[in-house]
N, C-alpha and C positions, 0 to 999 in steps of 0.2 A: 480686638482684631480689626482688619481692614473692612471686612463685610459689615461689622457692627458700626463702623464709622461712616461708611458710604452708602449703607442701605441695602436694598434687595439685591440678591445675587443675579437677578435677571439682567442687570446693567454691567456685569463684570466683563463680558466680552467686549462691549463697546468701550469700557474704561481701559482695557488693555490696549486696544487700538489707538485711543487718544494718547495714552502715556507713551506708546511706542513712537508716535509722531513727535511728541514733545522732546523725548530723549534724543531722537535722531537730529532734531534741530537745535540741540545744545542746551536744553532746559532740564537736564538730569538732576543738577544740584537743587533746583527749585522743587522738583518732584520729591526728592529725598527730604528736604526741609519741611514739606507738607505732611510727612509721616507716611508716604506711600512707597517706601523702599521695598516692601514685600512684593509689590506689584511690578517692580522693575524686571524681575526675572520672568514673570508671566508675560510681560510686554516684549520680551526679547525677540519673539518670532516676527514682530512688526518692524524690526530694525533693518535698515538697508545700509550696512556699514560702508559699502563702496562709495556712497554719496556723502558720507559724513565729512570727509576732508574738504570737499568743495563747499559744503554748507558752512563750515567753520570760518571760511574767509569772508562771509557776508556780514554786514552790519546788523545789529539787533533788530531795528525796524523791519528789515528785509526778512530776517529769520522768522519773526512773528507772523508777518504777512503770508509767507510760504506755508508755515505750519497751519494757519487758519484755513488756507485754501485746501490743504490736504485733509484736514479733519472733516470738512464738509459743510453743508448748508447752514447749520446752526452757527458755526464760528464765522462763516462768511458774512452772515447777517449781523453778527456781533461786531465784526470789523467795519461794516458799513455804518453801523450806529456810532462807533468810535470815531469814524471819519468826521463826524459832526461835533466832536467834543474837543474843540480847540481850547476849551477852558481846562482840560485835563492833560492834553498831549501837545508836544512841540511840533513845529512845522514838518520836521523830517518824518515823524510818526504819521501825521495826518496825510502826507503825500503818499506813503505806502498803503495806508488803509483805503485811500481813494482808488487804488489800483485793484482792490479785491474783486474778483469775479470767480465764478465756479467753472472749472473745466470739467463739465459733466456731459457725457455722451447722451444723445437722445434715446429715449426708451422706444423700442420697436412697437409699431402699431399693434401687433398681435399680443404683446404683453399688456396693452391698454384696453384691449377689446372687451374683456369681461366687465371691467369697471365702466367703460363707456356705454355698453349695452344696458347696464343697470341704471345709469344716470340719465341717459337719453331716452330710454324706453324702447330701444331697437338698435339695429346695426347702424353705425354712422353713415354708411353708404345709402341706407334706406331713409334715414331721417333727413339727410341733406341731399340736394341735387348733385353736389360734387363734394368730395372730401379727399384732400390731399394726404396721402400716406406719409410723405416725407415732411417732417416738421419745418416750419418757417424759422423757429428759434427754440433753443432749449436752455433752461436754467436749472438751478438746484432744486427748486420747489415745483415748478411746472414747466410744460413746454407748449408751444403754440403751433396749430395747424391751420392752413387756409381751407376755407370751405365756401359753399354757396347754398343759400336757402332755396326752398322750392320756388319762391317768387323771384329768384334771380339776384337777390341781394348778396353782395360779397361780404363775408364775415371772417373773423378769426375765432378759433375754438381753443380756449386755454384749458389745459388738462393737468390736474394735480398728479404728481408722480405716485404710483402705488407704493405703499409702505413708508412713505416719507414722514407721515405723522408719528409713527412709532419711533423712528430714528430720532426725530427732533425732540419728542417727549423724553426719551432716554437721555439725550444730550443735556436737556434743560435740568433734569434731576441731578445729573452728575455735576453740571456747572454750578448749580445752587449749593451743593455740598462743598465743592472745591472752593467756591467763593467764600463760604463761611470759614473753611480751614485757612484760606489765604489771609483773611483779615486777622485771624487769631495767631497765625504762625509767622507771617511775613509783614511786620509793621510798616515797612516802606510802601506797601500797597494800599494802606488805609486811605490816603488822600484820593485815590482813584475810585473808592467806593465800589468794590467788586460786587457786593450783594445787590446794591441798587442797580448797577448796570445789568446784572442778570435778570432782575425783575423787569426792567425796561425791555430787554431782549425778549423775554417770554411774552409780554403783552404784544409786542410788534409781530412776533412770529405767529402767535395764535390768530391775530387778525389777518395776516397774510395767507395763512393756510385756508381760510374761508374765502373761496373765490367769489361767493355771492356778496360778501361784505365789500369786496373791492368794487363791485358793480353798484352797490348802494352809495358808496362814496362818490363814484363817478356821477351818478344821477343828482346827488345833492349839489356837487360843484357845478354841474351843467345848469341847474336851476338858478344858482347864484350868478352864473355868467350870461344869463339871458339878456342882460343889459349891454353886453359887449358882443355884438353879432359876429365879430371877426374871430372869436374864440370857439373852437370846435372840440367837443367831447364825444367820443364814440357812443352811439346808441346801444343800449343793452337789449338783448332778446331774452326776456325772462322765461319764455316757454322752454328754453333749452338750458337754463342756468340753475346751478345748485352749488352746494359747498365745494364739490370736487371738480366742477366744470363750469365755465361761463362762456357765453357767446356774445360778441360785440361786433359792430360794424368795422370792416377793414378800412384803415386810413391809407390812402394812396397819395403820398406827398414826398417832399424832399426831407430826408432825415436831418436832424439837427447837427450832425457832424459833417454833412456834405455841403458845406457853405459855398464851395466853388461852383455849385450848380445854380445858385440863386440868381446870379447876374444873367446867365444864359436863359433862365425862365422868366426874366423881366420882373423879378420881385424887388421891392424896395427894402434894402437892409435896414436903413435908419428907421423906417416906419415899423418894421417887424420888431426891432429892439424896443421901441416905445410901447407898442401894443403888448408885447410879452411882459414888460415891466408893469404896465397898468393892470394887467390881469392878475399877476401874482400879488401885487400890492393890495389889490381889492380883496383877494382871498384872505390875506393875512390881517390887514388893518380893519376891514369892514365886516367880513363874513366869519372870521375865526376858524375857518376850515380850509387848509391849503395843501397843495401838492408838495410833499416833503422831499421829493427826490426829482427835481426838474432838470436832470442832466440831459445832454443832447440825445441820448438814446430814447428818451421819453417825449421828445418834441418833434413835430413834423411841420414843415412850412407848405402851405397850400396856395393855389391860385387866388388872386385878388388880395394877396397879402394877409391871408388868414393863418392862424396858428392852431394846431391840434395838440392837445395833451393826452397821453395814454398812460396806462398802468398806474392805477390809484390804490395799489396795495399798501403803500406807505403814505399816510397823510398825517398832518399835524393839526391839533385842535387847541384853540386858545379861548379861555373864558373871557367874559366881558371885562372883568377886572384886569386880566392879563393884557388884553388889548389896550386898555387905557394906560397901563404902565408902559407898554411898548410905545405907545404914542408919545408919552413924555420923554422916553429915551431917544427916539428918533428925532423928535423936534429939538431936544437938547443938543444932539450931535450936529444937526443941520444948522441950527440957529446959534451955535456956540454958547450954550448955557451949561457950563461945567457943573454947577451945583445941582441942576435938575438931573443930569446924568448920574452923578454920584449918589443922589438920593434913591433913584430907581435901582441901581446896582446893589446898593447896601440893603435895600429891602429884599431883593431877590436872593442874595447870598446869606442873609441873616447875620446875627451878631453873636453866634455861639461857637465860633470856630477857633477861639484863642488867638486871634490876630489883632494887631493894633489897628483899629478901625480909623483912627484919626490919620495914621500914615497912609492907609489905603485911600481914604477920601482925598487927601492931599495929592496923591499920585494921579487919581482920576481927574481931578480938577486941572492939574498941570497938563495932562494929556489933551483934554478938550481945549484948554486955553491956547495951546500951540497953534490951533487952527483959526484963531481969532484974526479976522481980516482976510482970510483966504477966500477967493471967489467961489461961489457955489459950484460952478462948472468944473472946478479943479478938485473937488472933494471926492474921495472914493469911499462910499458908505460901507461897502463890504470890508475894505481894509481897515476902516476905523473900528468896525465891530470886532474884527479879528484881533486888532491891537488891544482893545478893551478886555477881551477874554484872555489875552496873554498876561495882562496885568493881574487878573484874577487868579490865573494859574500860578503865577509867581508867589501869590499869597496862599496857595493851597485851598482856594475857594472854588466850588463847582456850581455852575448854573443849574437850575431845574431842567429836567430832560426835555420838556416841551420847548423851552427857550433855546437850548443847544441845537435842537432840530431846526428851529426857526432861523437861527443865525447861519447855519449851514446852507439853508435854502436861499437866504439873502446873498451869501457870498457866491454860490453857484450861479444864481440868476444874474448878478452883475458881471460875472465872467462870461456868460453867454451873450449878454448885451454888448460887451466890449468886443467879442468875437464878431458880432454882426456889424457893429459900428464903432470904430476906434474912438470916436468922439462921444460915445454914450456915457452919461453920468446918472447914476441911480439917484443921487441926491436931488438933481434937477427934476427928475420925474416924480420923486416921492413927495417933495415939499407941497405942491398944490393939493394932492390928495390928503396929506396930513392936516393941512389947514382947513380943508373942507370938512374933514371928520370933526375937527375941533369946533367949527362953526355949528355943525349939526348937533353936537353934544350940548351946546349952550343955547340952543333955540328955546323959546318959552315952552313949546310943547314937550321937548325932551326933558327940560328941567321939571315940568309938572309931573311927567311920568315917574321920574326918579323920586320926586318928593312924595308922591302917592305911595310908591313902593316902600319908601322908608317909613312912612306913617303906618302902613299896614304891618310892617315888622315890629314897630314900636307898640302898636295896639295889641298884637299877638303876644308880645313879651309881657305887657302889663296884665293881660288876661291870665297868663300862666303864672304870674308872680305869686298870688295867694297860695296856689297849690304847691309851688316850690318852697315857700316859706313854711308851709305846714309840714312838708316832708323833712325840712331841715330841723324844725323843732322836735318832731317825733324822734329823729335820729339822735338829737342832743339828749332828750330824756332817757333814751336807752343806752347812752354812753357810747354811741357809735361815731361821734364827731371827733376827729383828731386834727390838731393844729400842728403843722410842721414848720419850724423855723430853721433855715440853713444859713449859718454864719461861718464863712470860711475862716475868719481870724480866730473865732472861739474854738473851732475844730482843730486848728493848728496848735493853739495853746494847750488843748486837751491832749494832743499827741505828744507834745513836749513833756507834760506832766506825767503821762503814761510811761514815757521812756525813762524819766528821772526816777519814777517809782520802781521800774524794773532794775535799774542800776543799784538803787538803795537796797532792794531785796537781795540782789546778788552779793552786795557787800556784806549784808547780814549773814548770808549763807557761808561766805568765805570766812568771816570771823568765827562762826560756829564750827566750821571744819578745823580751823587752826586750834581753837580751844579744845575741841574734842580730841584731835590728834595728839595734842600735848598731853592730855590726861592719859590717853591710851599708851603713850610712850613710857609712862611711869609704872604701868602695870606689868608684872612679871607673868610669864607663861603665854600660851597661845602660839599660833604660827608666826614664823619670822621670815624676813627677807633681807639677806646680807647682814644678818645679825640684828636687824631692827624689827620691832613688832609690825606685822604685815598691815593690820588695819590702821595703825598710826601712820605708817608710810603712805598708804593710799589716801588717807585724809589730807596729808601735806601736799601730795601730788594734785589732788582735786582743788585744794586752795590755791596752788600756784597757777593752774590752768584758769581757774575763775578770775584770779587777779590779773592775768594777762588779758583776758577778755574785757575786764572792766577798764584797764588802762587803755586798750585799743578803742573802746566805745567813747571814753572821755576825750581821747586825742581826736577822733573823727568828729566829735561834737564841736570841739574848738576850731576844727578846720572847716566847719560849715557843712558837714556831711550828715546832718540829722536825717535828711530824706532818704539816705541809703542805709541807715543803721537798722539792724535787726532788733526786734523787740525781745 
């Protein structure tokens, strides 16, 4: 039954709503193929058939984007994650995913009052010198109100929507089960790795639901940006911050999408583009913690050509090893080293995907080699990264989630830089920093630190070696050591022998049926059919059917159909 497949009945109401949206947007056939046909009737109340004719005229990417917006915050966040997966989706899909936003009305203050009173320790009007009842902005997970602290500091108060956690948890449970069904029942979806995408979504949403975690991210990035005084990160007021509400300084500047105001305010567009690029490159290449969604709505331009970043709910993290790999990739792209680029990408994607790695390596090398001799100022680093991911997509290879997020941030950043200054070139800005990082990596002190760390790991391994050998010998004495050898050719030969044995056994059965039926035909008495002994007649029929099966199996074998033959 469906409940047994999809889990607890508590999610059935939400499931019906989601299925209703999917059917209305033209995904009824996929829903049926997932084995959810019984729920189609229960989802009928959610259908708005008056709109179906209009929806049917839309292209699939538009249909999917509209369905995601209608389902709610979980799918909106999923779409925002997919907007960074150029390695999985083509440009037309990415363009639609980038449009995703939640059309969610603000929650009235009275509906938030009980939660605010509990989190703030009193009425908001008493805690703050001023608290605006009308929200400054509203999104699917939280909404923002302007306020003023008792000392006169202007702040914004971000409040998580009541009940949103339960809705998202129900959606994640359903998405996890539907993703498992999709991989099993819809083979064409396997290259998109539905279950991995849902796990990535769950991690992202759980971090974003914790508004205090957003503030911790902001403070870490602010500490890293201390060397760049022109970068501003809003200060956190921890006395009023918790998992469901956070309070940060209000940023009063020019929004990133209001570029027409920059000239009037006397700001230097070219300098702003360079400073923004330097800041984000430092986050990525040096710090390993970066703002993963630096779109114009999260960037403000301030007097003295300063830049403020807000909303650190979505951040990317890169390990030291990943940063070193990224360094090799970027240097390879900028300095036209195709082999270095190919080596890094092949390491990232792995070699267990059933693709021809030599062909992939040749394509990557040819792609990078086409930029040989092109001046640095004419390179578009974001476009080069997008083209590389397109090559991987053609081979059904997917980048690790952290790298997909990183490439999205790079492409967004370069687009913002070009918006500020048409002559902005990310490659020109990146190369000095990349070379600086390389120099720092090979300084004697850095080499000594890495050598000491490697020596410590080697000594720890040597110290543990006698214990590991002792455990191995004890297991061997108890017969618990198993050696497995997997040889594809031997397994194929074994399959062929097995099929040959099956056909031989069937031939013996057919021969026995013929001989037995012939003997029965000579015996008088017993039931008859059309004047013939019944059991003899049935024996001959069985022999004929078996013979036909055997002829078909031999014919298919001669045609190369061994892989399709039944045992």
